[in-house]
N, C-alpha and C positions, 0 to 999 in steps of 0.2 A: 769575675763582678767587671764590670765594665765600667771607664773612667771617664768623670765629662771633663774636659778639654778647653782649658782658657790658651791662650795665644796671646801673648804680652810682650812677644817682641818688639822690641825697637821704641818700647814707652816706658819712662821713666817713673821710680816711685816719688809720690806715693801712689798713684791708679792702679798695679798690678797688686800692692796689698789691696787697700779697697777694693778691689773683686773678687779677689781673693777671700776676705771674710766675709763678701755679701756673699758670695756661693756657697762656703762654708755653712750658714744661717740656712740658709733653701734645703742642705743634702740629709740625705734620712742617715738614722745612724748606721757605721761601718760603710759610709758610703766610700768610695775613693775620687781625687782629682787629681788631677794633671796640670798644673802650669807650666807654661813654657816661656820660659827667657833669656833677654841675651844681658842681662844686668845686674853685674855682679853685685851691687848695691842691693840691688830686687834680693836676689835671693838670699841674705845676709838677716835682712829684713824681716823678710818672710819668715825666717825660720828660727829668727828671735821668738818673734809672734805667736807664732805660733807650739816653739814647747814652752816659752815661760807663761801663756797660758792656756798651756794645755789644751788645747783645739783640736790636738793629733798627733798619730805621728809621721815627720817627715824623714823623706828620701830622697840626695838630691844627685843628680846622673848628666852628665856631661854627651848632651847629645852632637853630633854630626862633629865634635867641635869648635861650634860658634854661639852653640844658644845648651842652656839648661833646662831641665824636664823633675819640676817640685813635683813627687807624689805623695801624697799627702792622704792617707785613712782616717777617718774620723772614727771614735771608737764608738763602744752603743752604747757608753754609758751620758754620751755628751750630754748636758742639758740646753737646751737652748733657753737663748733669751728673749 
């Protein structure tokens, strides 16, 4: 399955979180999202929101030593609001 990628490098929170939530809302159930960020605080905030609201599963990967890739899988039972 292909990822939808949003590149949020050099952008401070909360903008990456807001854009991530908007994309999640438009994704089909079972979809994959890859968020790129170089801000530690954005990684923490996005992870807390995804897990706290059960919006999907999230894996955080350090890529190239200078940014993170947050791989978010939307569950097949997610209810769109």
